[in-house]
All heavy atoms as an XYZ file, in Angstrom:
784
protein
N      -0.257     83.914    116.731
C       0.145     84.991    117.629
C      -0.714     84.931    118.885
O      -1.926     84.826    118.811
C      -0.022     86.299    116.876
C       0.208     87.504    117.705
C       0.104     88.735    116.845
N      -1.011     89.515    117.348
C      -1.465     90.589    116.793
N      -0.962     91.006    115.675
N      -2.441     91.252    117.314
N      -0.088     85.061    120.032
C      -0.806     85.027    121.296
C      -0.893     86.438    121.869
O       0.116     87.014    122.243
C      -0.087     84.122    122.296
C       0.040     82.657    121.887
C       0.908     81.916    122.888
C      -1.320     82.019    121.776
N      -2.088     87.016    121.907
C      -2.212     88.390    122.409
C      -1.650     88.558    123.818
O      -1.045     89.562    124.119
C      -3.722     88.647    122.374
C      -4.258     87.679    121.375
C      -3.358     86.483    121.448
N      -1.830     87.571    124.683
C      -1.334     87.726    126.046
C       0.185     87.801    126.069
O       0.769     88.545    126.837
C      -1.829     86.576    126.931
O      -1.355     85.340    126.434
N       0.841     87.047    125.199
C       2.300     87.099    125.131
C       2.736     88.463    124.602
O       3.650     89.087    125.118
C       2.849     85.962    124.244
C       4.341     86.133    124.008
C       2.563     84.619    124.878
N       2.080     88.943    123.550
C       2.433     90.249    122.993
C       2.168     91.353    123.999
O       2.958     92.269    124.124
C       1.664     90.503    121.698
C       2.108     89.631    120.544
S       3.903     89.570    120.334
C       4.278     91.294    120.164
N       1.061     91.280    124.706
C       0.776     92.278    125.724
C       1.847     92.289    126.789
O       2.284     93.338    127.234
N       2.310     91.106    127.153
C       3.384     91.021    128.137
C       4.645     91.672    127.591
O       5.309     92.426    128.277
C       3.665     89.563    128.505
C       4.906     89.414    129.336
C       4.904     89.743    130.670
C       6.091     88.990    128.765
C       6.057     89.652    131.430
C       7.246     88.877    129.506
C       7.224     89.206    130.845
N       4.982     91.403    126.334
C       6.189     91.986    125.747
C       6.118     93.504    125.734
O       7.083     94.179    126.071
C       6.405     91.470    124.324
O       6.684     90.096    124.337
N       4.968     94.047    125.349
C       4.799     95.499    125.313
C       4.915     96.072    126.729
O       5.596     97.074    126.947
C       3.454     95.855    124.671
C       3.282     97.321    124.407
C       1.998     97.624    123.636
N       0.816     97.041    124.253
C       0.102     96.032    123.734
N       0.448     95.483    122.596
N      -0.953     95.568    124.354
N       4.247     95.432    127.687
C       4.319     95.895    129.075
C       5.741     95.780    129.608
O       6.227     96.672    130.308
C       3.364     95.091    129.951
C       1.906     95.381    129.689
C       0.979     94.431    130.424
O       1.444     93.684    131.310
O      -0.215     94.431    130.098
N       6.417     94.689    129.282
C       7.798     94.496    129.735
C       8.720     95.542    129.130
O       9.559     96.116    129.816
C       8.290     93.087    129.392
C       9.744     92.840    129.723
C      10.093     92.969    131.197
O       9.212     92.804    132.065
O      11.283     93.233    131.496
N       8.572     95.803    127.834
C       9.419     96.811    127.198
C       9.149     98.183    127.801
O      10.085     98.922    128.108
C       9.211     96.818    125.680
C      10.117     97.771    124.891
C      11.595     97.533    125.191
C       9.836     97.642    123.403
N       7.885     98.536    127.991
C       7.566     99.818    128.631
C       8.188     99.911    130.023
O       8.733    100.945    130.402
C       6.055    100.032    128.723
C       5.470    100.693    127.484
O       6.212    101.411    126.773
O       4.272    100.492    127.232
N       8.128     98.822    130.796
C       8.716     98.814    132.142
C      10.227     99.032    132.068
O      10.793     99.810    132.848
C       8.398     97.499    132.850
N      10.889     98.353    131.135
C      12.333     98.536    130.992
C      12.673     99.966    130.555
O      13.654    100.551    131.025
C      12.909     97.532    129.992
C      12.940     96.115    130.525
C      13.720     95.190    129.634
O      14.736     95.562    129.044
N      13.255     93.949    129.531
N      11.862    100.524    129.678
C      12.108    101.890    129.214
C      11.958    102.902    130.349
O      12.707    103.878    130.425
C      11.161    102.236    128.062
C      11.406    101.459    126.769
C      10.276    101.709    125.778
C      12.755    101.789    126.158
N      11.006    102.673    131.255
C      10.816    103.588    132.381
C      12.026    103.601    133.307
O      12.299    104.598    133.968
C       9.545    103.230    133.161
C       8.280    103.540    132.408
C       8.215    104.984    131.962
O       8.412    105.898    132.733
N       7.959    105.193    130.677
N      12.768    102.501    133.339
C      13.932    102.402    134.216
C      15.162    103.128    133.671
O      16.138    103.297    134.398
C      14.280    100.930    134.453
C      13.229    100.193    135.244
C      13.527     98.717    135.390
O      14.586     98.259    134.910
O      12.700     98.021    135.991
N      15.127    103.579    132.418
C      16.318    104.185    131.824
C      16.082    105.635    131.390
O      16.920    106.215    130.700
C      16.845    103.332    130.630
C      15.771    103.041    129.566
C      17.401    102.030    131.122
C      15.737    104.021    128.460
N      14.994    106.239    131.822
C      14.651    107.594    131.369
C      15.721    108.618    131.739
O      15.894    109.599    131.027
C      13.301    108.049    131.934
O      13.342    107.962    133.359
C      12.163    107.202    131.400
N      16.441    108.407    132.826
C      17.457    109.357    133.279
C      18.646    109.454    132.316
O      19.403    110.416    132.366
C      17.983    108.970    134.671
C      18.654    107.617    134.682
C      19.999    107.489    134.356
C      17.932    106.472    134.975
C      20.613    106.245    134.329
C      18.538    105.229    134.956
C      19.875    105.123    134.633
O      20.469    103.892    134.614
N      18.819    108.458    131.450
C      20.021    108.415    130.636
C      19.793    108.480    129.138
O      20.693    108.133    128.364
N      18.605    108.905    128.720
C      18.313    109.055    127.295
C      17.585    110.380    127.076
O      17.043    110.955    128.013
C      17.459    107.885    126.744
C      18.217    106.572    126.842
C      16.119    107.797    127.433
N      17.576    110.829    125.831
C      16.895    112.088    125.525
C      15.386    111.908    125.454
O      14.629    112.706    125.992
C      17.422    112.653    124.212
C      16.904    114.040    123.928
C      17.584    114.675    122.735
O      18.813    114.562    122.614
O      16.867    115.285    121.934
N      14.930    110.848    124.768
C      13.490    110.616    124.657
C      13.214    109.148    124.360
O      14.093    108.414    123.913
C      12.871    111.498    123.563
O      13.394    111.159    122.295
N      11.961    108.766    124.611
C      11.515    107.381    124.441
C      10.111    107.410    123.867
O       9.275    108.200    124.308
C      11.461    106.657    125.809
C      12.830    106.611    126.458
C      10.883    105.257    125.656
C      12.792    106.150    127.912
N       9.847    106.518    122.913
C       8.469    106.344    122.451
C       7.847    105.196    123.238
O       8.558    104.278    123.661
C       8.425    106.034    120.954
O       8.918    104.722    120.697
N       6.559    105.241    123.434
C       5.871    104.144    124.110
C       5.968    102.885    123.252
O       5.951    102.954    122.021
C       4.412    104.492    124.352
N       6.089    101.749    123.890
C       6.184    100.480    123.170
C       4.886    100.194    122.429
O       3.798    100.500    122.912
C       6.504     99.349    124.141
N       5.020     99.619    121.244
C       3.892     99.221    120.413
C       4.044     97.751    120.051
O       5.150     97.223    120.047
C       3.862    100.054    119.125
C       3.758    101.546    119.345
C       2.431    101.949    119.950
O       1.385    101.458    119.548
N       2.473    102.833    120.929
N       2.947     97.122    119.712
C       2.937     95.729    119.268
C       2.972     95.727    117.743
O       2.092     96.287    117.110
C       1.657     95.061    119.785
C       1.456     93.649    119.294
O       2.296     93.140    118.523
O       0.440     93.053    119.678
N       4.004     95.112    117.147
C       4.063     95.067    115.678
C       3.567     93.736    115.119
O       3.719     93.457    113.941
C       5.467     95.384    115.163
C       6.454     94.245    115.338
O       6.123     93.212    115.956
O       7.593     94.387    114.833
N       2.975     92.911    115.967
C       2.472     91.621    115.537
C       3.427     90.480    115.814
O       3.035     89.324    115.848
N       4.687     90.787    115.982
C       5.698     89.768    116.262
C       6.422     90.065    117.566
O       6.783     89.173    118.311
C       6.726     89.696    115.110
C       6.020     89.325    113.814
C       7.840     88.722    115.417
C       6.889     89.460    112.585
N       6.632     91.343    117.849
C       7.399     91.758    119.024
C       6.893     93.117    119.482
O       6.086     93.757    118.813
C       8.884     91.842    118.670
N       7.395     93.548    120.631
C       7.143     94.913    121.088
C       8.266     95.778    120.529
O       9.427     95.365    120.517
C       7.124     94.965    122.604
N       7.916     96.960    120.048
C       8.907     97.852    119.450
C       8.792     99.243    120.069
O       7.717     99.661    120.506
C       8.746     97.940    117.914
C       9.017     96.596    117.273
C       7.363     98.431    117.528
N       9.921     99.942    120.117
C       9.954    101.309    120.629
C      11.186    101.997    120.050
O      12.107    101.342    119.560
C      10.010    101.321    122.157
N      11.197    103.306    120.153
C      12.324    104.102    119.695
C      12.902    104.855    120.879
O      12.158    105.421    121.675
C      11.865    105.109    118.619
O      11.266    104.375    117.549
C      13.022    105.919    118.089
N      14.224    104.858    120.974
C      14.928    105.583    122.027
C      15.903    106.539    121.362
O      16.674    106.137    120.484
C      15.700    104.614    122.951
C      16.552    105.371    123.947
C      14.750    103.677    123.669
N      15.848    107.799    121.763
C      16.836    108.771    121.280
C      17.899    108.915    122.358
O      17.610    109.276    123.498
C      16.199    110.121    120.967
C      17.191    111.081    120.327
C      16.514    112.300    119.758
C      17.544    113.160    119.043
N      16.927    114.382    118.532
N      19.124    108.602    121.992
C      20.244    108.638    122.926
C      20.688    110.072    123.196
O      20.426    110.979    122.399
C      21.419    107.848    122.356
C      21.141    106.393    121.980
C      22.403    105.757    121.402
C      20.641    105.605    123.175
N      21.403    110.259    124.294
C      21.937    111.573    124.617
C      22.945    112.031    123.562
O      23.148    113.232    123.377
C      22.591    111.555    126.006
C      21.631    111.324    127.167
C      22.406    111.156    128.465
C      20.621    112.450    127.274
N      23.542    111.092    122.853
C      24.468    111.422    121.766
C      23.736    111.953    120.534
O      24.362    112.458    119.608
C      25.274    110.181    121.351
C      26.282    109.725    122.374
C      25.714    108.773    123.422
O      24.486    108.547    123.466
O      26.499    108.264    124.223
N      22.400    111.812    120.496
C      21.606    112.277    119.369
C      21.183    111.172    118.423
O      20.322    111.380    117.573
N      21.773    110.000    118.532
C      21.398    108.865    117.687
C      20.062    108.295    118.138
O      19.690    108.402    119.305
C      22.448    107.750    117.766
C      23.824    108.197    117.304
O      23.892    109.078    116.426
O      24.819    107.676    117.826
N      19.351    107.671    117.209
C      18.077    107.028    117.504
C      18.224    105.528    117.326
O      18.787    105.072    116.333
C      16.974    107.558    116.577
O      16.869    108.972    116.771
C      15.639    106.917    116.884
N      17.744    104.761    118.300
C      17.754    103.308    118.221
C      16.332    102.785    118.146
O      15.467    103.211    118.918
C      18.413    102.689    119.460
C      19.899    102.864    119.650
C      20.327    102.213    120.973
C      20.668    102.243    118.502
N      16.105    101.867    117.229
C      14.843    101.143    117.163
C      15.031     99.876    118.000
O      15.946     99.094    117.726
C      14.515    100.762    115.718
C      14.415    101.948    114.778
C      13.269    102.875    115.134
O      12.200    102.437    115.510
N      13.511    104.167    115.010
N      14.207     99.681    119.004
C      14.314     98.516    119.885
C      13.166     97.555    119.633
O      12.040     97.969    119.373
C      14.269     98.953    121.347
C      15.284    100.001    121.790
C      15.111    100.289    123.266
C      16.695     99.550    121.479
N      13.471     96.274    119.731
C      12.460     95.219    119.628
C      12.660     94.265    120.799
O      13.790     93.856    121.076
C      12.622     94.426    118.332
C      12.378     95.207    117.088
C      12.655     94.387    115.839
N      11.910     93.149    115.791
C      10.658     93.033    115.381
N      10.004     94.089    114.983
N      10.066     91.867    115.357
N      11.579     93.915    121.463
C      11.617     92.914    122.528
C      10.771     91.736    122.103
O       9.590     91.895    121.784
C      11.080     93.486    123.843
C      10.937     92.473    124.982
C      12.294     91.948    125.429
C      10.190     93.099    126.149
N      11.389     90.563    122.077
C      10.666     89.327    121.788
C      11.135     88.286    122.811
O      11.937     88.610    123.688
C      10.874     88.891    120.333
C      12.311     88.536    119.992
O      13.093     88.156    120.895
O      12.664     88.622    118.805
N      10.647     87.074    122.743
C      11.044     86.073    123.738
C      12.554     85.788    123.778
O      13.051     85.220    124.746
C      10.270     84.824    123.314
C       9.065     85.358    122.623
C       9.548     86.580    121.887
N      13.290     86.235    122.757
C      14.732     85.988    122.712
C      15.551     87.149    123.259
O      16.771     87.066    123.313
C      15.159     85.669    121.278
C      14.420     84.498    120.708
N      14.663     83.199    121.101
C      13.421     84.445    119.808
C      13.840     82.393    120.453
N      13.075     83.116    119.668
N      14.909     88.245    123.636
C      15.630     89.369    124.210
C      15.310     90.689    123.554
O      14.333     90.826    122.815
N      16.167     91.663    123.829
C      16.036     93.008    123.277
C      17.011     93.121    122.114
O      18.188     92.793    122.254
C      16.354     94.080    124.338
C      16.304     95.474    123.743
C      15.392     93.974    125.511
N      16.510     93.596    120.985
C      17.327     93.719    119.785
C      17.373     95.181    119.377
O      16.352     95.867    119.370
C      16.731     92.885    118.649
C      16.366     91.501    119.083
N      17.289     90.490    119.217
C      15.177     90.980    119.466
C      16.678     89.392    119.639
N      15.388     89.671    119.806
N      18.554     95.645    119.040
C      18.724     97.016    118.580
C      20.193     97.361    118.505
O      21.027     96.720    119.140
N      20.506     98.356    117.720
C      21.891     98.772    117.599
C      22.802     97.699    117.035
O      23.994     97.671    117.333
N      22.245     96.781    116.258
C      23.051     95.747    115.634
C      23.349     94.548    116.500
O      24.206     93.732    116.165
N      22.635     94.413    117.631
C      22.890     93.269    118.506
C      21.656     92.837    119.260
O      20.591     93.450    119.157
N      21.823     91.776    120.028
C      20.764     91.257    120.901
C      21.277     91.258    122.329
O      22.434     90.892    122.577
C      20.379     89.837    120.493
O      19.838     89.837    119.187
N      20.416     91.649    123.261
C      20.818     91.834    124.649
C      19.748     91.285    125.584
O      18.604     91.107    125.182
C      21.032     93.330    124.924
C      22.043     93.936    123.977
C      21.644     94.483    122.757
C      23.393     93.925    124.276
C      22.564     95.010    121.869
C      24.326     94.449    123.397
C      23.907     94.992    122.197
O      24.821     95.503    121.326
N      20.122     91.102    126.845
C      19.162     90.588    127.819
C      18.202     91.667    128.306
O      17.141     91.362    128.831
C      19.876     89.924    128.991
C      20.734     90.878    129.807
O      21.097     91.948    129.293
O      21.062     90.536    130.957
N      18.562     92.944    128.137
C      17.700     94.035    128.595
C      18.038     95.327    127.853
O      19.116     95.451    127.258
C      17.866     94.265    130.104
O      19.165     94.787    130.372
N      17.129     96.287    127.925
C      17.376     97.607    127.355
C      18.574     98.241    128.053
O      19.430     98.861    127.423
C      16.124     98.504    127.478
C      16.427     99.934    127.063
C      14.975     97.939    126.662
N      18.654     98.069    129.352
C      19.746     98.635    130.145
C      21.097     98.145    129.629
O      22.025     98.933    129.413
C      19.543     98.260    131.618
C      20.453     98.971    132.543
N      21.624     98.421    132.974
C      20.376    100.196    133.100
C      22.233     99.275    133.781
N      21.500    100.359    133.865
N      21.223     96.848    129.420
C      22.475     96.274    128.926
C      22.806     96.821    127.542
O      23.958     97.174    127.264
C      22.387     94.737    128.882
O      22.109     94.261    130.197
C      23.676     94.116    128.387
N      21.802     96.917    126.664
C      22.018     97.468    125.337
C      22.581     98.881    125.431
O      23.566     99.219    124.760
C      20.703     97.457    124.553
C      20.742     97.953    123.110
C      19.630     97.290    122.314
C      20.626     99.439    123.010
N      21.987     99.703    126.279
C      22.436    101.088    126.392
C      23.826    101.189    127.012
O      24.610    102.067    126.632
C      21.426    101.907    127.183
C      20.095    102.113    126.466
C      19.101    102.813    127.384
C      20.264    102.873    125.173
N      24.152    100.307    127.940
C      25.504    100.308    128.512
C      26.542     99.996    127.438
O      27.667    100.499    127.486
C      25.607     99.306    129.658
C      24.908     99.688    130.951
C      24.937     98.532    131.941
C      25.525    100.937    131.569
N      26.172     99.202    126.464
C      27.095     98.839    125.378
C      27.149     99.901    124.274
O      28.177    100.069    123.630
C      26.673     97.509    124.742
C      26.699     96.344    125.671
C      28.096     95.853    125.856
C      28.069     94.567    126.673
N      29.374     94.134    127.044
N      26.053    100.613    124.036
C      25.931    101.477    122.865
C      26.052    102.973    123.132
O      26.230    103.744    122.201
C      24.591    101.225    122.153
C      24.450     99.832    121.591
C      25.400     99.630    120.453
C      25.310     98.244    119.871
N      26.282     98.054    118.799
N      25.923    103.421    124.382
C      25.846    104.856    124.653
C      26.776    105.270    125.794
O      26.437    105.107    126.970
C      24.403    105.238    124.993
O      24.334    106.592    125.403
N      27.939    105.840    125.474
C      28.834    106.322    126.533
C      28.164    107.359    127.447
O      28.428    107.383    128.649
C      30.000    106.952    125.764
C      29.993    106.260    124.438
C      28.540    105.980    124.144
N      27.280    108.182    126.900
C      26.602    109.173    127.736
C      25.586    108.513    128.659
O      25.345    108.999    129.768
C      25.949    110.259    126.874
C      26.982    111.165    126.226
C      26.335    112.301    125.472
C      27.407    113.210    124.883
N      26.818    114.360    124.193
N      24.992    107.392    128.235
C      24.122    106.642    129.140
C      24.953    106.065    130.280
O      24.536    106.119    131.440
C      23.382    105.510    128.417
C      22.528    104.697    129.346
C      21.280    105.137    129.716
C      22.994    103.507    129.881
C      20.492    104.419    130.604
C      22.214    102.776    130.771
C      20.963    103.235    131.124
N      26.132    105.543    129.971
C      27.018    104.996    131.006
C      27.353    106.075    132.031
O      27.290    105.838    133.245
C      28.304    104.401    130.384
C      29.303    104.011    131.465
C      27.965    103.204    129.505
N      27.679    107.282    131.555
C      27.994    108.381    132.465
C      26.787    108.741    133.334
O      26.916    108.943    134.546
C      28.466    109.601    131.680
N      25.601    108.794    132.725
C      24.377    109.102    133.486
C      24.086    108.002    134.498
O      23.685    108.282    135.635
C      23.193    109.288    132.532
N      24.283    106.750    134.102
C      24.085    105.620    135.014
C      25.038    105.718    136.201
O      24.627    105.557    137.357
C      24.304    104.301    134.271
C      24.322    103.102    135.177
C      23.154    102.615    135.736
C      25.506    102.467    135.475
C      23.169    101.512    136.582
C      25.534    101.359    136.317
C      24.364    100.889    136.865
N      26.306    106.016    135.927
C      27.289    106.128    137.010
C      26.943    107.263    137.967
O      27.075    107.115    139.188
C      28.697    106.307    136.437
C      29.216    105.027    135.804
O      28.767    103.930    136.125
N      30.154    105.174    134.894
N      26.472    108.397    137.427
C      26.045    109.511    138.290
C      24.851    109.105    139.156
O      24.817    109.368    140.360
C      25.683    110.738    137.454
C      26.865    111.544    136.978
C      26.454    112.890    136.383
N      25.490    112.767    135.294
C      25.812    112.569    134.022
N      27.075    112.444    133.667
N      24.873    112.477    133.097
N      23.857    108.469    138.531
C      22.666    108.049    139.274
C      23.029    107.034    140.357
O      22.526    107.110    141.487
C      21.627    107.461    138.324
N      23.913    106.108    140.026
C      24.351    105.111    141.006
C      25.095    105.778    142.162
O      24.835    105.471    143.333
C      25.242    104.070    140.325
C      25.781    102.956    141.212
C      24.649    102.161    141.849
C      26.686    102.043    140.391
N      25.983    106.707    141.855
C      26.726    107.414    142.901
C      25.778    108.185    143.820
O      25.951    108.190    145.044
C      27.757    108.353    142.279
N      24.757    108.820    143.228
C      23.790    109.565    144.031
C      23.023    108.637    144.964
O      22.796    108.967    146.134
C      22.819    110.329    143.134
C      23.455    111.501    142.430
C      22.543    112.117    141.374
O      21.505    111.572    141.023
N      22.951    113.263    140.854
N      22.614    107.480    144.453
C      21.886    106.517    145.288
C      22.769    105.974    146.402
O      22.323    105.816    147.541
C      21.317    105.381    144.443
C      20.124    105.793    143.602
C      18.961    106.320    144.430
O      18.579    105.676    145.427
O      18.436    107.392    144.081
N      24.024    105.679    146.088
C      24.948    105.175    147.111
C      25.209    106.233    148.176
O      25.276    105.919    149.363
C      26.263    104.716    146.467
C      26.167    103.460    145.614
C      27.481    103.209    144.887
C      25.775    102.252    146.448
N      25.338    107.484    147.764
C      25.536    108.574    148.717
C      24.317    108.716    149.628
O      24.442    108.921    150.832
C      25.796    109.875    147.963
C      26.128    111.037    148.883
C      26.467    112.294    148.107
O      27.048    112.183    147.019
O      26.137    113.382    148.610
N      23.132    108.580    149.037
C      21.888    108.663    149.809
C      21.831    107.548    150.860
O      21.506    107.797    152.023
C      20.701    108.559    148.844
C      19.350    108.738    149.444
C      18.329    108.783    148.314
C      17.023    108.188    148.726
N      16.051    108.168    147.636
N      22.179    106.327    150.468
C      22.181    105.198    151.402
C      23.205    105.430    152.508
O      22.926    105.205    153.688
C      22.453    103.870    150.654
C      22.731    102.738    151.628
C      21.279    103.524    149.755
N      24.391    105.899    152.143
C      25.439    106.147    153.142
C      24.994    107.214    154.137
O      25.217    107.085    155.349
C      26.731    106.560    152.448
N      24.338    108.260    153.640
C      23.842    109.327    154.512
C      22.778    108.792    155.466
O      22.780    109.102    156.664
C      23.275    110.487    153.668
O      24.312    110.982    152.826
C      22.744    111.604    154.540
N      21.862    107.964    154.930
C      20.817    107.375    155.775
C      21.420    106.453    156.827
O      20.995    106.467    157.986
C      19.817    106.605    154.914
C      18.942    107.498    154.057
C      18.112    106.721    153.040
O      18.222    105.482    152.972
O      17.353    107.370    152.299
N      22.411    105.670    156.453
C      23.047    104.765    157.410
C      23.796    105.547    158.479
O      23.774    105.179    159.650
C      23.984    103.789    156.703
C      23.245    102.740    155.920
C      24.170    101.772    155.220
O      25.363    102.027    155.059
N      23.608    100.645    154.796
N      24.442    106.646    158.100
C      25.152    107.484    159.062
C      24.157    108.105    160.039
O      24.421    108.168    161.247
C      25.938    108.560    158.346
N      23.005    108.547    159.526
C      21.974    109.132    160.385
C      21.420    108.076    161.340
O      21.195    108.350    162.521
C      20.863    109.739    159.549
N      21.211    106.858    160.831
C      20.723    105.777    161.693
C      21.739    105.437    162.761
O      21.393    105.174    163.904
C      20.410    104.519    160.863
C      19.165    104.683    160.003
O      18.387    105.634    160.238
O      18.988    103.848    159.087
N      23.009    105.440    162.425
C      24.076    105.153    163.389
C      24.181    106.223    164.459
O      24.461    105.931    165.618
N      23.937    107.488    164.088
C      24.005    108.589    165.039
C      22.853    108.531    166.025
O      22.970    108.980    167.156
C      23.990    109.916    164.294
N      21.727    107.932    165.612
C      20.560    107.855    166.496
C      20.713    106.781    167.549
O      20.048    106.812    168.561
C      19.307    107.580    165.661
C      18.908    108.742    164.772
C      17.735    108.407    163.857
O      17.198    107.289    163.966
O      17.380    109.268    163.036
N      21.596    105.819    167.285
C      21.725    104.685    168.221
C      22.555    105.013    169.415
O      23.263    105.776    169.696
C      22.330    103.486    167.494
C      21.369    102.943    166.481
C      21.984    101.783    165.684
O      23.081    101.322    165.999
O      21.342    101.354    164.743
């Protein structure tokens, strides 16, 4: 076991978890189980997923994925809805900023 690799996995999983906080009920901090980084995510639907990140990807919910985000898009309709709302808000913000920049010119 390489501690630096495990530390990276834990840090990577924590980073991915921070990016999805808007679309889940709760998240546990990633831990090192000796083989992979592990964490628990409680979905907005009320279900709990045990996640594992290893060099082969993120595992949970009966599958393997390239990221926590992709896993949640596949497993949680309420996460998809939250993601779409967050994306729409960001796009609206960009459009408003661009309109303001255009008005200044």
